[in-house]
C-alpha positions as CSV (number, residue, x, y, z in Angstrom):
1,X,-116.0,60.4,-66.1
2,X,-115.8,58.7,-69.8
3,X,-118.0,59.8,-72.3
4,X,-118.8,57.7,-75.4
5,X,-118.9,60.8,-78.2
6,X,-120.9,58.7,-80.4
7,X,-123.7,58.5,-77.8
8,X,-123.1,62.1,-76.7
9,X,-123.6,63.4,-80.5
10,X,-126.7,61.6,-80.9
11,X,-128.0,63.1,-77.7
12,X,-127.0,66.6,-79.1
13,X,-129.0,65.7,-82.4
14,X,-132.0,64.4,-80.6
15,X,-132.2,67.9,-78.4
16,X,-131.5,69.6,-81.5
17,X,-128.5,71.4,-80.2
18,X,-126.7,71.2,-83.5
19,X,-127.5,74.1,-85.9
20,X,-128.1,72.8,-89.7
21,X,-125.6,73.4,-92.0
22,X,-126.0,73.1,-95.9
23,X,-125.0,69.8,-97.2
24,X,-123.4,69.0,-94.3
25,X,-124.7,66.0,-92.0
26,X,-125.4,66.9,-88.7
27,X,-123.0,64.2,-87.1
28,X,-120.2,66.1,-88.9
29,X,-121.2,69.3,-87.6
30,X,-121.5,68.0,-83.9
31,X,-117.8,66.7,-84.3
32,X,-116.7,69.8,-85.7
33,X,-118.2,71.7,-82.2
34,X,-116.5,68.8,-80.3
35,X,-113.3,69.5,-81.9
36,X,-113.4,73.1,-81.0
37,X,-114.1,72.1,-77.0
38,X,-111.1,70.0,-77.3
39,X,-108.7,72.6,-79.4
40,X,-109.5,75.1,-76.3
41,X,-108.8,72.5,-73.7
42,X,-112.2,72.7,-72.3
43,X,-112.8,68.9,-73.0
44,X,-110.1,66.1,-72.9
45,X,-109.4,63.4,-75.5
46,X,-109.8,59.9,-73.5
47,X,-109.1,57.9,-76.6
48,X,-109.6,57.9,-80.3
49,X,-110.6,55.9,-83.0
50,X,-108.6,54.0,-86.0
51,X,-109.3,57.0,-88.3
52,X,-108.2,59.7,-85.9
53,X,-111.5,61.0,-84.7
54,X,-112.5,61.6,-81.3
55,X,-114.0,58.1,-79.8
56,X,-113.8,59.0,-75.6
57,X,-113.8,62.5,-74.3
58,X,-113.6,63.5,-70.7
59,X,-113.8,66.9,-68.8
60,X,-111.7,68.2,-65.6
61,X,-113.7,67.4,-62.4
62,X,-113.2,71.3,-61.5
63,X,-114.7,72.1,-64.5
64,X,-117.3,69.6,-64.4
65,X,-118.5,70.8,-61.2
66,X,-118.2,74.1,-62.7
67,X,-120.6,73.6,-65.7
68,X,-123.0,71.6,-63.6
69,X,-123.6,74.7,-61.3
70,X,-123.8,77.2,-64.1
71,X,-126.1,74.6,-66.0
72,X,-128.5,74.6,-63.0
73,X,-128.7,78.2,-62.3
74,X,-129.6,78.9,-66.1
75,X,-131.8,75.7,-65.9
76,X,-130.3,74.1,-68.9
77,X,-129.9,70.9,-66.8
78,X,-130.8,69.3,-63.5
79,X,-128.3,67.2,-61.9
80,X,-129.4,65.4,-58.9
81,X,-127.9,65.2,-55.8
82,X,-128.8,64.4,-52.4
83,X,-128.9,68.3,-51.4
84,X,-131.5,69.9,-54.1
85,X,-135.2,69.4,-52.6
86,X,-137.1,71.1,-55.6
87,X,-139.0,68.7,-58.2
88,X,-138.5,68.4,-61.8
89,X,-141.3,70.1,-63.3
90,X,-139.5,73.1,-64.8
91,X,-136.1,71.7,-65.6
92,X,-135.9,70.6,-69.5
93,X,-132.7,68.3,-68.7
94,X,-132.6,65.8,-65.6
95,X,-129.9,63.5,-65.1
96,X,-130.3,61.2,-61.8
97,X,-126.7,59.7,-61.0
98,X,-128.0,57.3,-58.1
99,X,-131.1,55.3,-56.7
100,X,-134.5,56.2,-58.7
101,X,-136.2,55.9,-55.8
102,X,-133.9,58.0,-53.4
103,X,-134.6,60.7,-56.2
104,X,-138.3,60.6,-56.4
105,X,-138.8,59.9,-52.6
106,X,-136.6,63.5,-52.2
107,X,-138.4,65.3,-55.1
108,X,-142.2,65.0,-54.4
109,X,-144.4,66.0,-57.5
110,X,-146.4,69.8,-57.8
111,X,-149.1,67.9,-58.7
112,X,-150.6,71.6,-60.4
113,X,-147.1,71.8,-62.2
114,X,-146.4,71.1,-65.9
115,X,-143.4,68.7,-66.6
116,X,-141.4,70.2,-69.4
117,X,-138.6,68.1,-69.2
118,X,-136.9,67.4,-72.6
119,X,-134.2,64.8,-71.6
120,X,-134.2,62.2,-68.8
121,X,-130.8,60.1,-68.2
122,X,-130.2,57.7,-65.7
123,X,-126.7,57.2,-65.0
124,X,-126.9,55.1,-61.6
125,X,-127.2,50.9,-62.3
126,X,-130.4,49.2,-61.2
127,X,-131.3,46.0,-60.1
128,X,-133.7,44.1,-62.2
129,X,-135.6,43.2,-59.5
130,X,-135.7,46.5,-57.6
131,X,-136.0,49.3,-59.5
132,X,-137.2,53.1,-57.8
133,X,-139.6,53.1,-61.2
134,X,-142.3,51.1,-59.2
135,X,-142.1,53.8,-56.8
136,X,-142.5,56.7,-58.8
137,X,-145.1,59.4,-57.8
138,X,-145.0,61.0,-61.4
139,X,-147.1,59.3,-64.2
140,X,-144.5,58.8,-67.0
141,X,-147.6,60.1,-69.3
142,X,-146.6,63.2,-67.7
143,X,-143.5,63.6,-69.7
144,X,-145.3,65.0,-72.7
145,X,-142.3,66.7,-74.1
146,X,-139.4,64.3,-73.4
147,X,-137.3,63.9,-76.2
148,X,-134.2,62.0,-75.2
149,X,-134.9,58.9,-72.8
150,X,-131.6,56.8,-71.9
151,X,-132.5,54.6,-69.1
152,X,-130.1,51.8,-70.4
153,X,-128.7,51.4,-66.7
154,X,-132.1,50.1,-65.3
155,X,-134.0,46.8,-65.5
156,X,-137.6,48.4,-66.2
157,X,-139.4,47.6,-68.9
158,X,-140.5,50.3,-70.9
159,X,-143.2,48.7,-73.4
160,X,-146.1,50.0,-71.7
161,X,-144.7,53.8,-71.2
162,X,-142.9,54.0,-74.6
163,X,-146.1,55.0,-76.8
164,X,-147.1,57.7,-74.5
165,X,-143.7,59.4,-75.3
166,X,-144.9,60.7,-78.8
167,X,-142.0,63.1,-79.3
168,X,-139.0,60.6,-78.6
169,X,-135.9,61.2,-80.8
170,X,-133.9,58.9,-78.9
171,X,-134.4,56.3,-76.7
172,X,-131.9,53.5,-75.0
173,X,-133.9,51.1,-72.9
174,X,-135.3,47.7,-72.3
175,X,-138.5,47.1,-74.2
176,X,-140.0,43.7,-74.5
177,X,-142.5,44.6,-76.3
178,X,-141.1,46.3,-79.4
179,X,-144.3,47.2,-81.3
180,X,-145.0,50.1,-78.6
181,X,-142.4,51.9,-80.5
182,X,-145.0,52.0,-83.7
183,X,-146.4,55.5,-83.4
184,X,-142.8,57.4,-82.5
185,X,-142.4,58.8,-86.0
186,X,-140.0,61.3,-84.5
187,X,-137.4,58.8,-83.6
188,X,-133.8,59.1,-85.0
189,X,-131.9,56.7,-82.2
190,X,-133.4,53.4,-81.5
191,X,-131.1,51.4,-78.8
192,X,-133.4,48.7,-77.4
193,X,-132.9,45.4,-75.6
194,X,-135.4,42.5,-74.8
195,X,-135.5,39.9,-72.2
196,X,-138.2,37.9,-74.4
197,X,-137.1,35.9,-77.7
198,X,-138.5,35.9,-81.0
199,X,-139.7,39.6,-81.0
200,X,-139.6,42.0,-83.8
201,X,-139.7,45.9,-84.2
202,X,-143.0,47.2,-85.8
203,X,-143.5,47.5,-89.4
204,X,-144.0,51.3,-88.9
205,X,-140.3,51.6,-88.5
206,X,-140.1,51.5,-92.7
207,X,-141.8,54.9,-92.8
208,X,-140.0,56.3,-89.8
209,X,-137.9,58.8,-92.2
210,X,-135.5,60.5,-89.0
211,X,-133.9,56.9,-88.2
212,X,-130.2,57.0,-88.2
213,X,-129.1,54.5,-86.1
214,X,-130.7,51.6,-84.9
215,X,-128.9,48.9,-82.5
216,X,-131.4,45.9,-81.9
217,X,-129.0,42.9,-81.6
218,X,-131.9,41.0,-79.3
219,X,-134.4,42.1,-81.4
220,X,-135.6,41.0,-85.0
221,X,-136.0,43.5,-88.1
222,X,-139.5,42.7,-89.4
223,X,-140.1,42.4,-93.3
224,X,-140.9,46.0,-94.7
225,X,-144.6,46.3,-96.5
226,X,-144.9,44.1,-100.1
227,X,-144.5,46.9,-102.8
228,X,-143.4,50.0,-100.5
229,X,-140.0,51.4,-100.5
230,X,-138.6,52.0,-97.2
231,X,-138.3,55.6,-96.7
232,X,-135.5,55.9,-93.7
233,X,-132.9,53.9,-95.6
234,X,-131.0,57.0,-97.1
235,X,-130.7,58.4,-93.5
236,X,-129.5,55.3,-91.8
237,X,-125.9,55.3,-90.9
238,X,-125.4,53.0,-88.2
239,X,-127.1,49.6,-87.7
240,X,-126.6,46.6,-85.2
241,X,-128.4,43.8,-85.6
242,X,-128.8,39.9,-85.3
243,X,-128.4,38.3,-88.8
244,X,-131.6,37.1,-90.4
245,X,-133.5,36.3,-93.7
246,X,-134.7,39.7,-93.4
247,X,-131.6,41.7,-92.9
248,X,-129.9,40.1,-95.7
249,X,-132.5,40.8,-97.8
250,X,-132.4,44.5,-97.0
251,X,-129.3,45.3,-96.3
252,X,-127.8,46.2,-99.7
253,X,-130.6,48.9,-99.7
254,X,-128.6,51.0,-96.9
255,X,-126.9,53.1,-99.3
256,X,-125.4,55.4,-96.8
257,X,-124.4,53.1,-94.1
258,X,-121.0,53.3,-92.5
259,X,-121.3,51.5,-89.5
260,X,-122.5,47.7,-89.2
261,X,-122.5,45.2,-86.4
262,X,-124.3,41.9,-87.3
263,X,-124.2,38.8,-84.7
264,X,-125.1,35.1,-85.2
265,X,-124.0,35.1,-89.3
266,X,-124.5,31.4,-90.1
267,X,-122.4,29.7,-92.6
268,X,-125.2,28.9,-94.8
269,X,-126.0,32.5,-94.6
270,X,-122.2,33.6,-95.4
271,X,-122.9,33.9,-99.4
272,X,-125.7,36.4,-99.1
273,X,-124.0,38.7,-96.6
274,X,-120.7,38.6,-99.1
275,X,-123.2,39.9,-101.8
276,X,-124.4,42.5,-99.4
277,X,-120.8,43.9,-98.8
278,X,-120.2,44.4,-102.4
279,X,-122.5,47.2,-102.3
280,X,-121.8,48.8,-99.0
281,X,-118.7,50.4,-100.2
282,X,-119.3,53.4,-97.5
283,X,-118.7,51.0,-94.5
284,X,-115.8,52.5,-92.1
285,X,-116.7,49.9,-89.1
286,X,-117.8,46.3,-89.6
287,X,-117.9,43.9,-86.9
288,X,-119.0,40.5,-87.8
289,X,-119.8,38.1,-85.1
290,X,-120.4,34.4,-86.7
291,X,-122.4,31.6,-85.0
292,X,-119.7,29.5,-86.7
293,X,-117.5,26.2,-85.9
294,X,-114.5,24.5,-86.9
295,X,-116.2,22.1,-88.8
296,X,-117.8,25.2,-91.2
297,X,-115.3,27.3,-91.9
298,X,-116.1,30.4,-93.5
299,X,-114.2,32.1,-96.7
300,X,-113.8,35.4,-98.0
301,X,-114.5,36.5,-101.7
302,X,-111.4,38.5,-103.6
303,X,-114.4,40.5,-105.1
304,X,-115.0,42.6,-102.0
305,X,-113.5,45.9,-101.8
306,X,-114.4,48.2,-98.6
307,X,-112.3,51.6,-99.8
308,X,-113.2,53.5,-96.7
309,X,-113.2,50.5,-94.0
310,X,-111.2,52.0,-90.9
311,X,-111.8,49.1,-88.3
312,X,-112.8,45.6,-88.9
313,X,-113.9,43.4,-86.0
314,X,-114.5,39.5,-86.5
315,X,-115.5,37.0,-83.9
316,X,-115.8,32.9,-84.3
317,X,-115.0,33.3,-88.0
318,X,-111.9,31.5,-88.1
319,X,-110.7,33.0,-91.1
320,X,-107.1,32.3,-92.3
321,X,-104.4,34.8,-91.9
322,X,-103.9,35.1,-95.6
323,X,-107.5,36.0,-96.5
324,X,-107.8,39.5,-94.8
325,X,-105.3,40.5,-97.4
326,X,-109.2,41.0,-98.9
327,X,-109.7,43.9,-96.5
328,X,-106.8,45.6,-97.7
């Protein structure tokens, strides 16, 4: 099983596994933890980034089984399977690898118990039409202490559920009504997608000072409140968005941004986008998806200088090869 390191580290931080160190970002400390595990051959490197950092990691099957067994004995994580018949009330972390309805059918809720689950992760892909959440004997409001919700693999709309999970730090789920995130002021990672068009994050996002990672290529960014300086900008490291007038207006305000993915950049927006790049000197990874055609070619300004750029992905920009020298 391949494990995405960036997602793993975000989960570690959300669960508060990583101990803070003065003048060092938690992400850097987490990478040091992971490097120590690889140095001891406990974790295998499955792939590296252009700058040599670990992108994908793996774990040997025998070691994985041992970790699962010991984690369940110590009540660190509850990795469900068909042989386990107890509920999840006292399990801090629950991973569900197969059909949701099977799990909750086999694990009836103790109505007198208090659910202390901090992480809920779904690994098995579910269909949009038939998802086990409709059969849950649990009310999601019972998960009062949940910090990590990773439900990317299921098609359920969490819009009505999200507002009740006020301690969430990490959310990866379908949320057709992103305004439901308005009261989640401890969020650090937002990965949401929507089947509805023309929806946007709530304006409250500008007061969420803990946010570090935002991936909302199906959702629009809202205008910041007039007269207010957004509070979370200095902590934002990763941003994946759809290009818009709002995004191009605020993009230059992200001083510590090191990963940027921007979709649907139109030729009429290109000059404004280049102006933003001039001030984003900390970018390490840049992904541009242009909404261009051969009739409206893009150009690159020689004024652009991104000294830390390690990876560049371009799609539909039709840049002449000679222009690539701008990126070094």
